[in-house]
ChimeraX commands (.cxc) that place a marker at each C-alpha (Angstrom):
marker #1 position 98.36,-55.35,116.61 radius 0.5
marker #1 position 98.53,-55.47,120.35 radius 0.5
marker #1 position 95.62,-53.25,120.75 radius 0.5
marker #1 position 93.53,-55.44,118.43 radius 0.5
marker #1 position 94.36,-58.48,120.30 radius 0.5
marker #1 position 93.45,-56.98,123.63 radius 0.5
marker #1 position 90.15,-55.53,122.45 radius 0.5
marker #1 position 88.32,-58.97,122.45 radius 0.5
marker #1 position 89.58,-59.54,125.96 radius 0.5
marker #1 position 88.43,-56.30,127.20 radius 0.5
marker #1 position 84.95,-57.02,125.82 radius 0.5
marker #1 position 84.98,-60.45,127.48 radius 0.5
marker #1 position 85.95,-58.95,130.78 radius 0.5
marker #1 position 82.99,-56.46,130.65 radius 0.5
marker #1 position 80.21,-57.89,132.78 radius 0.5
marker #1 position 76.94,-58.44,130.85 radius 0.5
marker #1 position 74.16,-56.00,131.49 radius 0.5
marker #1 position 71.35,-57.62,133.56 radius 0.5
marker #1 position 68.10,-57.23,131.89 radius 0.5
marker #1 position 64.46,-58.01,133.17 radius 0.5
marker #1 position 60.91,-58.40,132.07 radius 0.5
marker #1 position 57.80,-56.71,132.72 radius 0.5
marker #1 position 55.73,-58.90,135.16 radius 0.5
marker #1 position 52.07,-57.90,134.68 radius 0.5
marker #1 position 51.54,-58.07,130.87 radius 0.5
marker #1 position 53.56,-61.33,130.69 radius 0.5
marker #1 position 51.68,-62.92,133.64 radius 0.5
marker #1 position 48.56,-62.35,131.65 radius 0.5
marker #1 position 50.31,-64.01,128.74 radius 0.5
marker #1 position 51.18,-67.00,130.79 radius 0.5
marker #1 position 47.59,-67.17,131.93 radius 0.5
marker #1 position 46.46,-67.37,128.42 radius 0.5
marker #1 position 49.18,-70.03,127.73 radius 0.5
marker #1 position 48.15,-72.09,130.66 radius 0.5
marker #1 position 44.51,-71.86,129.53 radius 0.5
marker #1 position 45.41,-73.02,125.88 radius 0.5
marker #1 position 47.48,-75.95,127.29 radius 0.5
marker #1 position 44.70,-76.94,129.80 radius 0.5
marker #1 position 42.33,-77.02,126.71 radius 0.5
marker #1 position 44.45,-79.63,125.05 radius 0.5
marker #1 position 44.58,-81.73,128.24 radius 0.5
marker #1 position 40.77,-81.41,128.56 radius 0.5
marker #1 position 40.25,-82.54,125.18 radius 0.5
marker #1 position 42.51,-85.57,125.57 radius 0.5
marker #1 position 40.20,-86.42,128.46 radius 0.5
marker #1 position 37.12,-85.92,126.29 radius 0.5
marker #1 position 35.95,-83.06,128.42 radius 0.5
marker #1 position 35.26,-80.77,125.35 radius 0.5
marker #1 position 32.92,-78.26,127.03 radius 0.5
marker #1 position 35.80,-77.27,129.56 radius 0.5
marker #1 position 38.30,-77.34,126.57 radius 0.5
marker #1 position 36.10,-74.86,124.53 radius 0.5
marker #1 position 35.76,-72.67,127.66 radius 0.5
marker #1 position 39.48,-72.68,128.33 radius 0.5
marker #1 position 40.06,-71.48,124.77 radius 0.5
marker #1 position 37.67,-68.60,125.34 radius 0.5
marker #1 position 39.32,-67.71,128.53 radius 0.5
marker #1 position 42.74,-67.70,126.75 radius 0.5
marker #1 position 41.07,-65.35,124.32 radius 0.5
marker #1 position 40.18,-62.79,126.92 radius 0.5
marker #1 position 43.51,-62.95,128.64 radius 0.5
marker #1 position 45.31,-62.43,125.23 radius 0.5
marker #1 position 43.22,-59.36,124.51 radius 0.5
marker #1 position 44.16,-58.06,128.00 radius 0.5
marker #1 position 47.87,-58.47,127.86 radius 0.5
marker #1 position 48.62,-56.27,124.98 radius 0.5
marker #1 position 46.17,-53.55,126.16 radius 0.5
marker #1 position 47.78,-53.67,129.71 radius 0.5
marker #1 position 51.27,-53.30,128.22 radius 0.5
marker #1 position 50.27,-50.24,126.21 radius 0.5
marker #1 position 48.32,-48.61,129.13 radius 0.5
marker #1 position 51.20,-49.17,131.52 radius 0.5
marker #1 position 53.95,-48.42,128.99 radius 0.5
marker #1 position 55.39,-51.91,129.71 radius 0.5
marker #1 position 55.66,-52.89,126.01 radius 0.5
marker #1 position 58.74,-54.97,125.08 radius 0.5
marker #1 position 60.31,-57.02,122.22 radius 0.5
marker #1 position 60.19,-60.03,124.71 radius 0.5
marker #1 position 56.70,-59.67,125.47 radius 0.5
marker #1 position 55.75,-59.52,121.76 radius 0.5
marker #1 position 57.66,-62.75,120.99 radius 0.5
marker #1 position 56.22,-64.50,124.18 radius 0.5
marker #1 position 52.69,-63.49,123.07 radius 0.5
marker #1 position 53.23,-64.89,119.69 radius 0.5
marker #1 position 54.26,-68.35,120.94 radius 0.5
marker #1 position 51.51,-68.23,123.30 radius 0.5
marker #1 position 48.98,-67.37,120.47 radius 0.5
marker #1 position 50.29,-70.36,118.52 radius 0.5
marker #1 position 49.61,-72.75,121.40 radius 0.5
marker #1 position 46.18,-71.25,122.36 radius 0.5
marker #1 position 44.72,-70.59,119.01 radius 0.5
marker #1 position 46.64,-72.91,116.73 radius 0.5
marker #1 position 47.40,-76.19,118.46 radius 0.5
marker #1 position 44.53,-76.13,121.10 radius 0.5
marker #1 position 41.54,-75.56,118.72 radius 0.5
marker #1 position 43.07,-78.06,116.17 radius 0.5
marker #1 position 43.58,-80.68,118.82 radius 0.5
marker #1 position 40.09,-80.04,120.42 radius 0.5
marker #1 position 38.39,-80.49,117.01 radius 0.5
marker #1 position 40.57,-83.52,116.34 radius 0.5
marker #1 position 39.79,-85.33,119.69 radius 0.5
marker #1 position 36.17,-84.27,119.29 radius 0.5
marker #1 position 35.42,-85.93,115.97 radius 0.5
marker #1 position 38.14,-85.67,113.29 radius 0.5
marker #1 position 39.93,-88.74,114.84 radius 0.5
marker #1 position 37.10,-90.62,113.42 radius 0.5
marker #1 position 38.01,-89.80,109.80 radius 0.5
marker #1 position 41.53,-91.12,110.04 radius 0.5
marker #1 position 44.20,-89.40,107.88 radius 0.5
marker #1 position 42.08,-86.55,106.50 radius 0.5
marker #1 position 41.05,-85.79,110.02 radius 0.5
marker #1 position 44.60,-85.24,111.48 radius 0.5
marker #1 position 45.72,-83.62,108.24 radius 0.5
marker #1 position 43.06,-80.96,108.54 radius 0.5
marker #1 position 44.01,-80.40,112.10 radius 0.5
marker #1 position 47.65,-79.95,111.03 radius 0.5
marker #1 position 46.62,-77.66,108.16 radius 0.5
marker #1 position 44.86,-75.44,110.76 radius 0.5
marker #1 position 47.86,-75.41,113.05 radius 0.5
marker #1 position 50.32,-74.51,110.20 radius 0.5
marker #1 position 47.90,-71.76,108.88 radius 0.5
marker #1 position 47.96,-70.18,112.39 radius 0.5
marker #1 position 51.72,-70.31,112.47 radius 0.5
marker #1 position 51.95,-68.78,108.98 radius 0.5
marker #1 position 49.59,-66.05,109.87 radius 0.5
marker #1 position 51.41,-65.03,113.02 radius 0.5
marker #1 position 54.69,-65.02,111.21 radius 0.5
marker #1 position 53.24,-62.92,108.40 radius 0.5
marker #1 position 51.81,-60.50,110.95 radius 0.5
marker #1 position 55.04,-60.18,112.81 radius 0.5
marker #1 position 56.98,-59.34,109.71 radius 0.5
marker #1 position 54.40,-57.30,107.78 radius 0.5
marker #1 position 54.82,-53.62,107.49 radius 0.5
marker #1 position 52.12,-51.54,109.15 radius 0.5
marker #1 position 48.78,-51.12,107.51 radius 0.5
marker #1 position 47.80,-47.75,106.07 radius 0.5
marker #1 position 44.38,-48.67,107.39 radius 0.5
marker #1 position 44.39,-49.15,111.10 radius 0.5
marker #1 position 40.69,-50.39,110.94 radius 0.5
marker #1 position 41.31,-53.66,109.39 radius 0.5
marker #1 position 43.18,-57.02,109.76 radius 0.5
marker #1 position 44.13,-58.81,106.44 radius 0.5
marker #1 position 43.11,-62.36,106.86 radius 0.5
marker #1 position 40.96,-63.82,109.68 radius 0.5
marker #1 position 42.59,-63.07,113.12 radius 0.5
marker #1 position 43.75,-66.44,114.72 radius 0.5
marker #1 position 41.67,-65.83,118.05 radius 0.5
marker #1 position 38.47,-65.31,115.95 radius 0.5
marker #1 position 39.32,-68.55,114.01 radius 0.5
marker #1 position 39.83,-70.41,117.45 radius 0.5
marker #1 position 36.56,-69.03,118.83 radius 0.5
marker #1 position 34.69,-70.27,115.76 radius 0.5
marker #1 position 36.19,-73.74,115.98 radius 0.5
marker #1 position 35.94,-73.90,119.80 radius 0.5
marker #1 position 32.17,-72.60,119.51 radius 0.5
marker #1 position 31.42,-75.21,117.05 radius 0.5
marker #1 position 32.66,-78.02,119.28 radius 0.5
marker #1 position 30.95,-76.50,122.43 radius 0.5
marker #1 position 27.56,-76.39,120.64 radius 0.5
marker #1 position 27.60,-79.78,119.35 radius 0.5
marker #1 position 28.63,-81.21,122.61 radius 0.5
marker #1 position 26.17,-79.19,124.67 radius 0.5
marker #1 position 23.31,-80.31,122.38 radius 0.5
marker #1 position 24.49,-83.94,122.26 radius 0.5
marker #1 position 24.96,-84.04,118.54 radius 0.5
marker #1 position 27.22,-86.80,117.32 radius 0.5
marker #1 position 26.11,-87.32,113.74 radius 0.5
marker #1 position 28.87,-88.20,111.33 radius 0.5
marker #1 position 27.82,-85.24,108.91 radius 0.5
marker #1 position 28.71,-82.87,111.73 radius 0.5
marker #1 position 32.20,-84.38,111.91 radius 0.5
marker #1 position 32.65,-84.03,108.26 radius 0.5
marker #1 position 31.35,-80.45,108.44 radius 0.5
marker #1 position 33.84,-79.88,111.31 radius 0.5
marker #1 position 36.76,-81.08,108.78 radius 0.5
marker #1 position 35.55,-78.68,106.28 radius 0.5
marker #1 position 35.15,-75.70,108.65 radius 0.5
marker #1 position 38.63,-76.34,110.09 radius 0.5
marker #1 position 40.14,-76.12,106.68 radius 0.5
marker #1 position 38.08,-73.13,105.78 radius 0.5
marker #1 position 39.17,-71.42,109.00 radius 0.5
marker #1 position 42.80,-72.11,108.09 radius 0.5
marker #1 position 42.45,-70.71,104.73 radius 0.5
marker #1 position 40.77,-67.61,105.84 radius 0.5
marker #1 position 43.52,-66.95,108.29 radius 0.5
marker #1 position 46.34,-66.85,105.47 radius 0.5
marker #1 position 43.96,-65.01,103.11 radius 0.5
marker #1 position 44.09,-61.29,102.34 radius 0.5
marker #1 position 40.50,-60.84,103.13 radius 0.5
marker #1 position 40.07,-57.58,105.27 radius 0.5
marker #1 position 38.29,-58.06,108.65 radius 0.5
marker #1 position 37.38,-55.22,110.83 radius 0.5
marker #1 position 39.95,-54.88,113.62 radius 0.5
marker #1 position 37.74,-52.79,116.16 radius 0.5
marker #1 position 40.85,-50.98,117.08 radius 0.5
marker #1 position 38.93,-47.51,116.94 radius 0.5
marker #1 position 37.00,-48.66,120.03 radius 0.5
marker #1 position 38.65,-46.48,122.60 radius 0.5
marker #1 position 38.75,-47.88,126.28 radius 0.5
marker #1 position 40.46,-44.66,127.81 radius 0.5
marker #1 position 38.01,-42.00,126.96 radius 0.5
marker #1 position 34.52,-41.31,128.00 radius 0.5
marker #1 position 31.56,-43.20,126.37 radius 0.5
marker #1 position 27.80,-42.59,126.50 radius 0.5
marker #1 position 25.84,-44.26,129.26 radius 0.5
marker #1 position 24.10,-46.49,126.59 radius 0.5
marker #1 position 27.47,-48.02,125.87 radius 0.5
marker #1 position 27.81,-49.44,129.41 radius 0.5
marker #1 position 24.01,-50.54,129.35 radius 0.5
marker #1 position 24.88,-52.44,126.12 radius 0.5
marker #1 position 27.76,-54.05,127.52 radius 0.5
marker #1 position 25.68,-55.30,130.52 radius 0.5
marker #1 position 23.02,-56.57,128.09 radius 0.5
marker #1 position 25.74,-58.40,126.28 radius 0.5
marker #1 position 26.94,-60.25,129.35 radius 0.5
marker #1 position 23.28,-61.26,130.11 radius 0.5
marker #1 position 22.56,-62.58,126.71 radius 0.5
marker #1 position 26.01,-64.64,126.79 radius 0.5
marker #1 position 25.15,-66.07,130.03 radius 0.5
marker #1 position 21.74,-67.24,128.94 radius 0.5
marker #1 position 23.50,-69.78,126.68 radius 0.5
marker #1 position 27.24,-69.43,126.27 radius 0.5
marker #1 position 27.92,-72.11,123.66 radius 0.5
marker #1 position 25.11,-70.75,121.28 radius 0.5
marker #1 position 25.72,-67.09,121.83 radius 0.5
marker #1 position 29.58,-67.09,121.50 radius 0.5
marker #1 position 29.48,-69.39,118.44 radius 0.5
marker #1 position 27.00,-67.16,116.90 radius 0.5
marker #1 position 28.98,-64.02,117.53 radius 0.5
marker #1 position 32.06,-65.52,115.96 radius 0.5
marker #1 position 30.13,-66.96,113.08 radius 0.5
marker #1 position 29.03,-63.65,112.19 radius 0.5
marker #1 position 32.24,-62.07,112.47 radius 0.5
marker #1 position 33.78,-64.95,110.18 radius 0.5
marker #1 position 31.11,-64.36,107.62 radius 0.5
marker #1 position 31.15,-60.39,107.69 radius 0.5
marker #1 position 34.18,-60.14,105.40 radius 0.5
marker #1 position 33.14,-62.59,102.59 radius 0.5
marker #1 position 29.69,-61.05,102.70 radius 0.5
marker #1 position 31.03,-57.56,102.18 radius 0.5
marker #1 position 32.97,-58.90,99.35 radius 0.5
marker #1 position 30.11,-60.65,97.82 radius 0.5
marker #1 position 27.73,-57.78,97.99 radius 0.5
marker #1 position 30.21,-55.30,96.46 radius 0.5
marker #1 position 31.37,-53.20,99.40 radius 0.5
marker #1 position 34.38,-51.25,98.65 radius 0.5
marker #1 position 37.50,-53.08,100.03 radius 0.5
marker #1 position 39.88,-51.07,102.24 radius 0.5
marker #1 position 43.35,-50.41,100.85 radius 0.5
marker #1 position 45.61,-53.42,101.22 radius 0.5
marker #1 position 49.00,-53.77,102.72 radius 0.5
marker #1 position 52.12,-55.05,101.03 radius 0.5
marker #1 position 52.92,-58.60,102.25 radius 0.5
marker #1 position 56.48,-59.31,103.08 radius 0.5
marker #1 position 58.61,-61.08,100.52 radius 0.5
marker #1 position 60.47,-64.30,101.24 radius 0.5
marker #1 position 63.29,-63.16,98.88 radius 0.5
marker link #1:1,2 radius 0.2
marker link #1:2,3 radius 0.2
marker link #1:3,4 radius 0.2
marker link #1:4,5 radius 0.2
marker link #1:5,6 radius 0.2
marker link #1:6,7 radius 0.2
marker link #1:7,8 radius 0.2
marker link #1:8,9 radius 0.2
marker link #1:9,10 radius 0.2
marker link #1:10,11 radius 0.2
marker link #1:11,12 radius 0.2
marker link #1:12,13 radius 0.2
marker link #1:13,14 radius 0.2
marker link #1:14,15 radius 0.2
marker link #1:15,16 radius 0.2
marker link #1:16,17 radius 0.2
marker link #1:17,18 radius 0.2
marker link #1:18,19 radius 0.2
marker link #1:19,20 radius 0.2
marker link #1:20,21 radius 0.2
marker link #1:21,22 radius 0.2
marker link #1:22,23 radius 0.2
marker link #1:23,24 radius 0.2
marker link #1:24,25 radius 0.2
marker link #1:25,26 radius 0.2
marker link #1:26,27 radius 0.2
marker link #1:27,28 radius 0.2
marker link #1:28,29 radius 0.2
marker link #1:29,30 radius 0.2
marker link #1:30,31 radius 0.2
marker link #1:31,32 radius 0.2
marker link #1:32,33 radius 0.2
marker link #1:33,34 radius 0.2
marker link #1:34,35 radius 0.2
marker link #1:35,36 radius 0.2
marker link #1:36,37 radius 0.2
marker link #1:37,38 radius 0.2
marker link #1:38,39 radius 0.2
marker link #1:39,40 radius 0.2
marker link #1:40,41 radius 0.2
marker link #1:41,42 radius 0.2
marker link #1:42,43 radius 0.2
marker link #1:43,44 radius 0.2
marker link #1:44,45 radius 0.2
marker link #1:45,46 radius 0.2
marker link #1:46,47 radius 0.2
marker link #1:47,48 radius 0.2
marker link #1:48,49 radius 0.2
marker link #1:49,50 radius 0.2
marker link #1:50,51 radius 0.2
marker link #1:51,52 radius 0.2
marker link #1:52,53 radius 0.2
marker link #1:53,54 radius 0.2
marker link #1:54,55 radius 0.2
marker link #1:55,56 radius 0.2
marker link #1:56,57 radius 0.2
marker link #1:57,58 radius 0.2
marker link #1:58,59 radius 0.2
marker link #1:59,60 radius 0.2
marker link #1:60,61 radius 0.2
marker link #1:61,62 radius 0.2
marker link #1:62,63 radius 0.2
marker link #1:63,64 radius 0.2
marker link #1:64,65 radius 0.2
marker link #1:65,66 radius 0.2
marker link #1:66,67 radius 0.2
marker link #1:67,68 radius 0.2
marker link #1:68,69 radius 0.2
marker link #1:69,70 radius 0.2
marker link #1:70,71 radius 0.2
marker link #1:71,72 radius 0.2
marker link #1:72,73 radius 0.2
marker link #1:73,74 radius 0.2
marker link #1:74,75 radius 0.2
marker link #1:75,76 radius 0.2
marker link #1:76,77 radius 0.2
marker link #1:77,78 radius 0.2
marker link #1:78,79 radius 0.2
marker link #1:79,80 radius 0.2
marker link #1:80,81 radius 0.2
marker link #1:81,82 radius 0.2
marker link #1:82,83 radius 0.2
marker link #1:83,84 radius 0.2
marker link #1:84,85 radius 0.2
marker link #1:85,86 radius 0.2
marker link #1:86,87 radius 0.2
marker link #1:87,88 radius 0.2
marker link #1:88,89 radius 0.2
marker link #1:89,90 radius 0.2
marker link #1:90,91 radius 0.2
marker link #1:91,92 radius 0.2
marker link #1:92,93 radius 0.2
marker link #1:93,94 radius 0.2
marker link #1:94,95 radius 0.2
marker link #1:95,96 radius 0.2
marker link #1:96,97 radius 0.2
marker link #1:97,98 radius 0.2
marker link #1:98,99 radius 0.2
marker link #1:99,100 radius 0.2
marker link #1:100,101 radius 0.2
marker link #1:101,102 radius 0.2
marker link #1:102,103 radius 0.2
marker link #1:103,104 radius 0.2
marker link #1:104,105 radius 0.2
marker link #1:105,106 radius 0.2
marker link #1:106,107 radius 0.2
marker link #1:107,108 radius 0.2
marker link #1:108,109 radius 0.2
marker link #1:109,110 radius 0.2
marker link #1:110,111 radius 0.2
marker link #1:111,112 radius 0.2
marker link #1:112,113 radius 0.2
marker link #1:113,114 radius 0.2
marker link #1:114,115 radius 0.2
marker link #1:115,116 radius 0.2
marker link #1:116,117 radius 0.2
marker link #1:117,118 radius 0.2
marker link #1:118,119 radius 0.2
marker link #1:119,120 radius 0.2
marker link #1:120,121 radius 0.2
marker link #1:121,122 radius 0.2
marker link #1:122,123 radius 0.2
marker link #1:123,124 radius 0.2
marker link #1:124,125 radius 0.2
marker link #1:125,126 radius 0.2
marker link #1:126,127 radius 0.2
marker link #1:127,128 radius 0.2
marker link #1:128,129 radius 0.2
marker link #1:129,130 radius 0.2
marker link #1:130,131 radius 0.2
marker link #1:131,132 radius 0.2
marker link #1:132,133 radius 0.2
marker link #1:133,134 radius 0.2
marker link #1:134,135 radius 0.2
marker link #1:135,136 radius 0.2
marker link #1:136,137 radius 0.2
marker link #1:137,138 radius 0.2
marker link #1:138,139 radius 0.2
marker link #1:139,140 radius 0.2
marker link #1:140,141 radius 0.2
marker link #1:141,142 radius 0.2
marker link #1:142,143 radius 0.2
marker link #1:143,144 radius 0.2
marker link #1:144,145 radius 0.2
marker link #1:145,146 radius 0.2
marker link #1:146,147 radius 0.2
marker link #1:147,148 radius 0.2
marker link #1:148,149 radius 0.2
marker link #1:149,150 radius 0.2
marker link #1:150,151 radius 0.2
marker link #1:151,152 radius 0.2
marker link #1:152,153 radius 0.2
marker link #1:153,154 radius 0.2
marker link #1:154,155 radius 0.2
marker link #1:155,156 radius 0.2
marker link #1:156,157 radius 0.2
marker link #1:157,158 radius 0.2
marker link #1:158,159 radius 0.2
marker link #1:159,160 radius 0.2
marker link #1:160,161 radius 0.2
marker link #1:161,162 radius 0.2
marker link #1:162,163 radius 0.2
marker link #1:163,164 radius 0.2
marker link #1:164,165 radius 0.2
marker link #1:165,166 radius 0.2
marker link #1:166,167 radius 0.2
marker link #1:167,168 radius 0.2
marker link #1:168,169 radius 0.2
marker link #1:169,170 radius 0.2
marker link #1:170,171 radius 0.2
marker link #1:171,172 radius 0.2
marker link #1:172,173 radius 0.2
marker link #1:173,174 radius 0.2
marker link #1:174,175 radius 0.2
marker link #1:175,176 radius 0.2
marker link #1:176,177 radius 0.2
marker link #1:177,178 radius 0.2
marker link #1:178,179 radius 0.2
marker link #1:179,180 radius 0.2
marker link #1:180,181 radius 0.2
marker link #1:181,182 radius 0.2
marker link #1:182,183 radius 0.2
marker link #1:183,184 radius 0.2
marker link #1:184,185 radius 0.2
marker link #1:185,186 radius 0.2
marker link #1:186,187 radius 0.2
marker link #1:187,188 radius 0.2
marker link #1:188,189 radius 0.2
marker link #1:189,190 radius 0.2
marker link #1:190,191 radius 0.2
marker link #1:191,192 radius 0.2
marker link #1:192,193 radius 0.2
marker link #1:193,194 radius 0.2
marker link #1:194,195 radius 0.2
marker link #1:195,196 radius 0.2
marker link #1:196,197 radius 0.2
marker link #1:197,198 radius 0.2
marker link #1:198,199 radius 0.2
marker link #1:199,200 radius 0.2
marker link #1:200,201 radius 0.2
marker link #1:201,202 radius 0.2
marker link #1:202,203 radius 0.2
marker link #1:203,204 radius 0.2
marker link #1:204,205 radius 0.2
marker link #1:205,206 radius 0.2
marker link #1:206,207 radius 0.2
marker link #1:207,208 radius 0.2
marker link #1:208,209 radius 0.2
marker link #1:209,210 radius 0.2
marker link #1:210,211 radius 0.2
marker link #1:211,212 radius 0.2
marker link #1:212,213 radius 0.2
marker link #1:213,214 radius 0.2
marker link #1:214,215 radius 0.2
marker link #1:215,216 radius 0.2
marker link #1:216,217 radius 0.2
marker link #1:217,218 radius 0.2
marker link #1:218,219 radius 0.2
marker link #1:219,220 radius 0.2
marker link #1:220,221 radius 0.2
marker link #1:221,222 radius 0.2
marker link #1:222,223 radius 0.2
marker link #1:223,224 radius 0.2
marker link #1:224,225 radius 0.2
marker link #1:225,226 radius 0.2
marker link #1:226,227 radius 0.2
marker link #1:227,228 radius 0.2
marker link #1:228,229 radius 0.2
marker link #1:229,230 radius 0.2
marker link #1:230,231 radius 0.2
marker link #1:231,232 radius 0.2
marker link #1:232,233 radius 0.2
marker link #1:233,234 radius 0.2
marker link #1:234,235 radius 0.2
marker link #1:235,236 radius 0.2
marker link #1:236,237 radius 0.2
marker link #1:237,238 radius 0.2
marker link #1:238,239 radius 0.2
marker link #1:239,240 radius 0.2
marker link #1:240,241 radius 0.2
marker link #1:241,242 radius 0.2
marker link #1:242,243 radius 0.2
marker link #1:243,244 radius 0.2
marker link #1:244,245 radius 0.2
marker link #1:245,246 radius 0.2
marker link #1:246,247 radius 0.2
marker link #1:247,248 radius 0.2
marker link #1:248,249 radius 0.2
marker link #1:249,250 radius 0.2
marker link #1:250,251 radius 0.2
marker link #1:251,252 radius 0.2
marker link #1:252,253 radius 0.2
marker link #1:253,254 radius 0.2
marker link #1:254,255 radius 0.2
marker link #1:255,256 radius 0.2
marker link #1:256,257 radius 0.2
view
């Protein structure tokens, strides 16, 4: 009994192990989080072009933090959780509030409910992705990735603002598209992940030339081109399903039981 009584005291007397975090990948995640937060502030000030651009910047930083962590062998559980919280802000709250302040506010209750549905769908997708077993097919995501959904929503707002389109039918279209993006995120529709694109190995010279050409095309008209790219990606999986392409082997989603 005496030893059992002393054991907890010994444990309390043991100094806690001091941990730390990896700076570089978490610094990139913080940059993405800042961009998402700034997009919300810009939308509240009706600066929608800046808000949309900030979401795309968050997307670039978010794509870099994981790659940098893997390349520098600085992956951690803390970094993964921090990245998920940042994703909810950048690709859940920010696009929903940008869309809401841009036009959904005119629709009253249906407008903010659509924005909430999109945000909740993003949170559900992230939770499902974090708890799902690994897919047997590394080439696909199951459900629309939340950065792609955010890119589509932000691109839609950016295109309408840059062309000075303010018609009510566009606002109603925005409501429908916002709900559709939310539904696709929590669906089991397979989207190509592009994880098979290796960045470490050698590539043909034409790949570098194509990358330069892509930068030039985007620079010509960023809102139109970026929205077009994300619209094609959003439509790619439903079109494959409609035209009878063989779907990849699905994953088993986690149970709540």
